[in-house]
Every structure is written in structure tokens, then in C-alpha cells.
NUKOLDO-496357 format. One record per residue (C-alpha): y, x, z. Coordinates in steps of 0.02 Angstrom, whole numbers, padded with zeros to 5 digits. Example, Ala and Ser with C-alpha at 12.3 -4.5 7.8 and 13.67 -1.06 7.14 Angstrom:
2
+--------+--------+--------+
!      Y !      X !      Z !
+--------+--------+--------+
! -00225 !  00615 !  00390 !
! -00053 !  00684 !  00357 !
+--------+--------+--------+
//
This chain:
376
+--------+--------+--------+
!      Y !      X !      Z !
+--------+--------+--------+
!  09451 !  10392 !  12910 !
!  09272 !  10330 !  12887 !
!  09276 !  10375 !  12703 !
!  09337 !  10551 !  12740 !
!  09203 !  10571 !  12874 !
!  09069 !  10517 !  12751 !
!  09132 !  10640 !  12619 !
!  09116 !  10780 !  12746 !
!  08942 !  10722 !  12799 !
!  08880 !  10687 !  12622 !
!  08699 !  10738 !  12601 !
!  08679 !  10806 !  12779 !
!  08552 !  10672 !  12825 !
!  08597 !  10655 !  13009 !
!  08607 !  10504 !  13125 !
!  08796 !  10516 !  13120 !
!  08795 !  10501 !  12930 !
!  08681 !  10350 !  12943 !
!  08795 !  10264 !  13070 !
!  08951 !  10302 !  12967 !
!  08864 !  10225 !  12816 !
!  08831 !  10069 !  12919 !
!  09008 !  10054 !  12988 !
!  09092 !  10088 !  12821 !
!  08973 !  09964 !  12737 !
!  09025 !  09829 !  12862 !
!  09208 !  09867 !  12828 !
!  09182 !  09858 !  12640 !
!  09090 !  09692 !  12659 !
!  09240 !  09617 !  12750 !
!  09354 !  09684 !  12613 !
!  09249 !  09600 !  12478 !
!  09172 !  09763 !  12414 !
!  08996 !  09693 !  12434 !
!  08904 !  09805 !  12310 !
!  08975 !  09964 !  12385 !
!  08926 !  09897 !  12556 !
!  08747 !  09870 !  12495 !
!  08736 !  10047 !  12426 !
!  08801 !  10119 !  12591 !
!  08677 !  10018 !  12694 !
!  08536 !  10072 !  12580 !
!  08586 !  10254 !  12603 !
!  08602 !  10230 !  12792 !
!  08430 !  10150 !  12797 !
!  08350 !  10294 !  12702 !
!  08425 !  10422 !  12822 !
!  08379 !  10329 !  12982 !
!  08203 !  10295 !  12921 !
!  08177 !  10478 !  12879 !
!  08237 !  10522 !  13055 !
!  08124 !  10393 !  13138 !
!  08271 !  10291 !  13207 !
!  08182 !  10124 !  13205 !
!  08313 !  10002 !  13271 !
!  08453 !  10082 !  13169 !
!  08343 !  10064 !  13015 !
!  08317 !  09881 !  13058 !
!  08504 !  09850 !  13078 !
!  08538 !  09924 !  12906 !
!  08396 !  09819 !  12836 !
!  08463 !  09659 !  12916 !
!  08635 !  09691 !  12838 !
!  08552 !  09716 !  12669 !
!  08447 !  09559 !  12682 !
!  08599 !  09456 !  12731 !
!  08691 !  09520 !  12577 !
!  08543 !  09484 !  12463 !
!  08536 !  09305 !  12530 !
!  08724 !  09283 !  12506 !
!  08709 !  09347 !  12326 !
!  08558 !  09234 !  12288 !
!  08451 !  09387 !  12251 !
!  08294 !  09298 !  12308 !
!  08162 !  09413 !  12235 !
!  08250 !  09566 !  12307 !
!  08267 !  09478 !  12475 !
!  08083 !  09428 !  12478 !
!  08028 !  09607 !  12442 !
!  08146 !  09679 !  12574 !
!  08092 !  09555 !  12709 !
!  07909 !  09591 !  12677 !
!  07940 !  09778 !  12685 !
!  08027 !  09760 !  12853 !
!  07896 !  09642 !  12923 !
!  07769 !  09779 !  12887 !
!  07879 !  09914 !  12964 !
!  07912 !  09815 !  13122 !
!  07725 !  09799 !  13152 !
!  07724 !  09987 !  13182 !
!  07867 !  09980 !  13309 !
!  07829 !  09995 !  13495 !
!  07794 !  09820 !  13567 !
!  07955 !  09821 !  13670 !
!  08060 !  09846 !  13512 !
!  07974 !  09722 !  13396 !
!  08053 !  09559 !  13457 !
!  08231 !  09626 !  13450 !
!  08203 !  09696 !  13275 !
!  08132 !  09530 !  13211 !
!  08282 !  09434 !  13280 !
!  08398 !  09534 !  13167 !
!  08315 !  09456 !  13014 !
!  08312 !  09273 !  13068 !
!  08449 !  09197 !  12961 !
!  08398 !  09279 !  12795 !
!  08222 !  09218 !  12831 !
!  08287 !  09041 !  12858 !
!  08372 !  09037 !  12689 !
!  08223 !  09112 !  12599 !
!  08112 !  08978 !  12679 !
!  08234 !  08842 !  12624 !
!  08242 !  08917 !  12450 !
!  08052 !  08913 !  12444 !
!  08053 !  08735 !  12515 !
!  07944 !  08791 !  12660 !
!  08019 !  08667 !  12785 !
!  07896 !  08702 !  12925 !
!  07939 !  08887 !  12924 !
!  08126 !  08848 !  12909 !
!  08119 !  08729 !  13058 !
!  08035 !  08859 !  13167 !
!  08158 !  08994 !  13116 !
!  08312 !  08883 !  13143 !
!  08246 !  08838 !  13316 !
!  08225 !  09023 !  13355 !
!  08400 !  09062 !  13294 !
!  08477 !  08924 !  13399 !
!  08376 !  08974 !  13552 !
!  08445 !  09150 !  13539 !
!  08622 !  09110 !  13481 !
!  08647 !  08933 !  13546 !
!  08785 !  08984 !  13668 !
!  08869 !  09108 !  13550 !
!  09058 !  09109 !  13557 !
!  09076 !  09197 !  13390 !
!  09142 !  09069 !  13260 !
!  09043 !  09151 !  13119 !
!  08880 !  09130 !  13214 !
!  08922 !  08949 !  13257 !
!  08963 !  08903 !  13077 !
!  08807 !  08992 !  13013 !
!  08699 !  08899 !  13139 !
!  08778 !  08731 !  13089 !
!  08753 !  08765 !  12904 !
!  08569 !  08811 !  12930 !
!  08539 !  08655 !  13034 !
!  08627 !  08545 !  12905 !
!  08528 !  08621 !  12761 !
!  08366 !  08593 !  12856 !
!  08410 !  08412 !  12896 !
!  08459 !  08378 !  12715 !
!  08301 !  08459 !  12648 !
!  08202 !  08347 !  12767 !
!  08290 !  08191 !  12700 !
!  08415 !  08165 !  12842 !
!  08579 !  08173 !  12747 !
!  08678 !  08079 !  12880 !
!  08618 !  08200 !  13012 !
!  08676 !  08344 !  12901 !
!  08849 !  08265 !  12880 !
!  08867 !  08242 !  13068 !
!  08822 !  08424 !  13104 !
!  08948 !  08485 !  12974 !
!  09086 !  08368 !  13037 !
!  09065 !  08441 !  13210 !
!  09068 !  08618 !  13139 !
!  09228 !  08587 !  13041 !
!  09313 !  08523 !  13198 !
!  09266 !  08681 !  13293 !
!  09401 !  08803 !  13351 !
!  09440 !  08976 !  13284 !
!  09345 !  08966 !  13120 !
!  09400 !  09094 !  12992 !
!  09455 !  09041 !  12818 !
!  09287 !  09097 !  12747 !
!  09190 !  08997 !  12877 !
!  09295 !  08841 !  12847 !
!  09268 !  08854 !  12659 !
!  09083 !  08881 !  12683 !
!  09061 !  08731 !  12799 !
!  09170 !  08619 !  12689 !
!  09070 !  08670 !  12536 !
!  08909 !  08623 !  12625 !
!  08984 !  08449 !  12655 !
!  09029 !  08436 !  12470 !
!  08855 !  08491 !  12418 !
!  08768 !  08363 !  12525 !
!  08886 !  08224 !  12467 !
!  08844 !  08270 !  12287 !
!  08657 !  08274 !  12320 !
!  08668 !  08104 !  12407 !
!  08750 !  08029 !  12251 !
!  08915 !  07995 !  12339 !
!  09013 !  08065 !  12192 !
!  09184 !  07990 !  12231 !
!  09182 !  08070 !  12402 !
!  09112 !  08231 !  12330 !
!  09252 !  08242 !  12201 !
!  09386 !  08217 !  12332 !
!  09306 !  08349 !  12444 !
!  09293 !  08466 !  12294 !
!  09477 !  08442 !  12250 !
!  09527 !  08474 !  12432 !
!  09423 !  08634 !  12431 !
!  09514 !  08716 !  12285 !
!  09668 !  08776 !  12379 !
!  09573 !  08861 !  12521 !
!  09449 !  08930 !  12393 !
!  09592 !  09008 !  12293 !
!  09664 !  09080 !  12453 !
!  09494 !  09151 !  12502 !
!  09464 !  09232 !  12333 !
!  09636 !  09314 !  12332 !
!  09620 !  09365 !  12515 !
!  09445 !  09440 !  12510 !
!  09405 !  09461 !  12324 !
!  09245 !  09361 !  12354 !
!  09191 !  09359 !  12172 !
!  09010 !  09309 !  12197 !
!  09063 !  09168 !  12314 !
!  09188 !  09096 !  12191 !
!  09057 !  09093 !  12051 !
!  08929 !  08998 !  12152 !
!  09048 !  08876 !  12234 !
!  09180 !  08840 !  12103 !
!  09062 !  08821 !  11954 !
!  08974 !  08687 !  12057 !
!  09140 !  08603 !  12101 !
!  09194 !  08604 !  11918 !
!  09036 !  08516 !  11861 !
!  09069 !  08370 !  11979 !
!  09257 !  08362 !  11952 !
!  09242 !  08361 !  11762 !
!  09146 !  08198 !  11771 !
!  09307 !  08102 !  11806 !
!  09463 !  08119 !  11694 !
!  09572 !  08093 !  11848 !
!  09512 !  08263 !  11911 !
!  09532 !  08359 !  11747 !
!  09666 !  08475 !  11816 !
!  09560 !  08511 !  11970 !
!  09409 !  08545 !  11857 !
!  09511 !  08671 !  11758 !
!  09567 !  08759 !  11918 !
!  09385 !  08768 !  11974 !
!  09330 !  08842 !  11807 !
!  09471 !  08969 !  11818 !
!  09409 !  09024 !  11989 !
!  09229 !  09037 !  11928 !
!  09285 !  09143 !  11781 !
!  09385 !  09254 !  11898 !
!  09230 !  09275 !  12006 !
!  09122 !  09337 !  11862 !
!  09252 !  09463 !  11807 !
!  09275 !  09526 !  11984 !
!  09088 !  09549 !  12011 !
!  09072 !  09650 !  11850 !
!  09224 !  09753 !  11895 !
!  09159 !  09779 !  12073 !
!  08996 !  09847 !  12005 !
!  09089 !  09964 !  11889 !
!  09197 !  10023 !  12034 !
!  09044 !  10050 !  12143 !
!  08959 !  10155 !  12010 !
!  09119 !  10257 !  11992 !
!  09168 !  10281 !  12175 !
!  09006 !  10290 !  12273 !
!  08944 !  10462 !  12214 !
!  09100 !  10535 !  12297 !
!  09046 !  10465 !  12467 !
!  08857 !  10479 !  12470 !
!  08709 !  10530 !  12366 !
!  08663 !  10391 !  12244 !
!  08477 !  10397 !  12199 !
!  08417 !  10351 !  12025 !
!  08344 !  10185 !  12082 !
!  08515 !  10130 !  12148 !
!  08599 !  10179 !  11985 !
!  08469 !  10076 !  11892 !
!  08495 !  09929 !  12012 !
!  08682 !  09928 !  11977 !
!  08650 !  09926 !  11790 !
!  08524 !  09783 !  11805 !
!  08642 !  09681 !  11914 !
!  08785 !  09708 !  11793 !
!  08678 !  09637 !  11652 !
!  08635 !  09488 !  11762 !
!  08820 !  09452 !  11791 !
!  08854 !  09466 !  11605 !
!  08721 !  09332 !  11580 !
!  08807 !  09231 !  11717 !
!  08969 !  09248 !  11621 !
!  08890 !  09185 !  11461 !
!  08809 !  09040 !  11556 !
!  08979 !  08994 !  11627 !
!  09059 !  09000 !  11456 !
!  08919 !  08888 !  11390 !
!  08948 !  08768 !  11534 !
!  09134 !  08762 !  11495 !
!  09093 !  08724 !  11314 !
!  08975 !  08584 !  11364 !
!  09103 !  08508 !  11481 !
!  09227 !  08500 !  11338 !
!  09106 !  08450 !  11201 !
!  09217 !  08301 !  11160 !
!  09363 !  08381 !  11064 !
!  09484 !  08256 !  11139 !
!  09444 !  08322 !  11311 !
!  09486 !  08504 !  11273 !
!  09674 !  08494 !  11310 !
!  09638 !  08422 !  11482 !
!  09530 !  08566 !  11540 !
!  09617 !  08717 !  11466 !
!  09784 !  08803 !  11468 !
!  09867 !  08820 !  11299 !
!  09826 !  08972 !  11195 !
!  09932 !  09128 !  11214 !
!  09944 !  09297 !  11301 !
!  09938 !  09335 !  11487 !
!  10067 !  09248 !  11595 !
!  10103 !  09251 !  11782 !
!  09973 !  09386 !  11814 !
!  09827 !  09287 !  11743 !
!  09694 !  09349 !  11622 !
!  09677 !  09220 !  11483 !
!  09497 !  09211 !  11419 !
!  09434 !  09106 !  11275 !
!  09299 !  08990 !  11341 !
!  09213 !  08986 !  11171 !
!  09197 !  09170 !  11123 !
!  09248 !  09252 !  11291 !
!  09379 !  09365 !  11211 !
!  09536 !  09404 !  11313 !
!  09714 !  09370 !  11255 !
!  09827 !  09523 !  11247 !
!  09996 !  09552 !  11165 !
!  10048 !  09503 !  10989 !
!  09926 !  09358 !  10983 !
!  09774 !  09473 !  10984 !
!  09610 !  09428 !  11069 !
!  09499 !  09575 !  11119 !
!  09317 !  09577 !  11178 !
!  09308 !  09569 !  11366 !
!  09225 !  09740 !  11381 !
!  09383 !  09821 !  11309 !
!  09494 !  09732 !  11433 !
!  09403 !  09739 !  11600 !
!  09453 !  09913 !  11661 !
!  09638 !  09867 !  11662 !
!  09616 !  09688 !  11716 !
!  09520 !  09708 !  11878 !
!  09583 !  09595 !  12017 !
!  09684 !  09475 !  11910 !
!  09638 !  09290 !  11911 !
!  09572 !  09206 !  11753 !
!  09648 !  09065 !  11654 !
!  09530 !  08985 !  11529 !
!  09601 !  08950 !  11357 !
!  09544 !  08945 !  11177 !
!  09586 !  09074 !  11044 !
!  09658 !  09022 !  10876 !
!  09496 !  09056 !  10782 !
!  09390 !  08949 !  10899 !
!  09524 !  08816 !  10912 !
!  09520 !  08794 !  10724 !
!  09333 !  08760 !  10733 !
!  09314 !  08669 !  10899 !
!  09470 !  08562 !  10912 !
!  09590 !  08499 !  10782 !
!  09744 !  08407 !  10848 !
!  09738 !  08280 !  10707 !
!  09566 !  08223 !  10767 !
!  09634 !  08171 !  10937 !
!  09750 !  08043 !  10858 !
!  09606 !  07934 !  10797 !
+--------+--------+--------+
//
């Protein structure tokens, strides 16, 4: 219904079109269509700003900044936050405080990213003052994660663990919130050098991570989280199978992000006007994810640099089975029928949404791993 409404309103430039962009963007974000959500919020922001609807503009901007933080687009986030700080200065005094509150949590994570602990501490305190009694599980888990990150950055790892343990025990957390809080615990265990505990937590995270990716299509989340899990798991042969599962999820995430961008470029012009700068942004982001894919492939190669370790981390060679895309971790070609391996660009349009299974094609296997060498 929202999509049909937006098609009818396309290009009208009214408050209703702006609000529909916002609501449909929020729906797409929940469905895992993050890039389409960003484009809708950007369009909604442009309309509301042109109409002088200050608080509606700020709400669109806060949604955008939250997405930029979640996607680790730090330079984009920094530019957007500065632009809104300047805009809010021109708001009537009675509207300024409410508008600033919308941007608190993206500002916290930018401050932590910049290692500005004094600013982060002030912002976290403001967030907790405003939302300390919130009943919404998402707000509670976000508050706990920010507090834990601040404590860890300040050197209080045990304090961070305690905050996260309390958050995990909280009621009514969604699957995404539980994964997010559990990952924070894993991350802090890893950073504290408690690798045995970190590996066990990483292995325990894989099943809910797989469920989350298949439930929401959270491609960007699975890249960030599972590539990190794989690096820790691969350090112990006892976790080789878990490391392979983590790499599979990371590979799936890259493919999904690239496919999501392609889908956004294809579908969005039907719903709303797509300015040239947004088209260029999609193209730039797609290139960035292709680099991410190559970095992941390189990481896989490094993890299996010892030829005798290759069989532990990869499925056998062969075509697709059980709905999985099989991708060669050395050359990134995709297995199709009759033993053929095609470049990933030829395969993506028909493979969107399928999970990845890392393997090794015959050509790369002949170079990288020879069975007779493992017998010595």
C-alpha cells in the first residue's frame, strides 16, 4: 500500500510524499532493504527541507545517520551530522533540543570511532538520561551496547562484560538485539585476550547469526560480524568447521549487499525521483563492496595458507547444492553446472538471496593444494 501511494505521489513534493518516504524507508529497513531505505529517507529529507518542515527533516536525517553508523560509513556520517548541527542552529529555540536528541546515538558511535572518550561519555550520559526508563527492548540493548563500548574504550573490560551480561538477561529482546549484544561480548573477550572464551562465544553465535541473516537479509551485518568471528575461530583447529560456517556467512553478506544495491538502482526510480548524486553514491558503494569482497577472499586465502589446512575450512569442489552458491575463495568464480566456474558478475543476478558456500575450483586447487602434499 505504501509503495502504491508513493508511485501515485512521485515527484509531487508534498508533506504527504515526504512522510510516506519515511514510513516506507522504515519498513524497508526492517525487511533488510537498507540501501532502498536510505534512498527513501534522502528523498523525504529533500522534500521536507524544501517545504520548511524542520522536525520532519530532522527525523529523516536521524534515520539516515543511524544507517550510516550501522554501515560503518564514517565519513558520510561525519558530514551528515555536521550538516544537521548547522541546520539545527537555525531552528527556533524550543525545537532545537528535541532535534538534537534524535541524533544522540550516531554521535556516540562517531565519537567512539574517533576515540573522543570525553565526548562519548557526555553523549552516553545524555542518552541514558533521556531513555533510561525506556521499555523498548531495542533502546535498552542500544543503551547497554553504548555503555559497554565506552567502558571498554576507557579500559574497564570487566565493567563492559557486566553491562552486557545484564543486557543479555533482559526480557523481550529481538533476535537482532540478542545477536548484537552477544557479539559485543565476543568482541570485548577478544580484545581482552581471552581467546578460549571468545572462540566459544563465537561458535555459539553462529546459529542465531545464520537465523538472523536468513530472516532479515542483513548482508552488511553478516560481513562485519562473521568475518571477525572467522578470524578468531580459525586460530584453533578444533573450531575449523565453525570458522568455515562463519566465512560462508561473510561471503553471503557481501553478495547480498551487492545484490541489494543493484536492486535499489533498479527499483527505486519507479517509486521516487532519484537524483544524479544518489545514482553516483550507489555506484561508489557498489565498488566499495566489491573491494570488501576481494578483501574477504584474501583473508580466506591467508587463513588457509597452509595447504594442509584447506580441507578443514572449505567444502569440496562442485556445483551448487542445497540452495547454496559455491564460490571459489581463491579466484571468486562461482560454480555452475557441468563443472564450470563463472565470474561472479555473470552469476549475481540469478543468485540473489542464496547463501554462500566457500570452495575451491579445480584450477586453483591444482595450484594451491595438492592432496599428495598433505600425506607428508
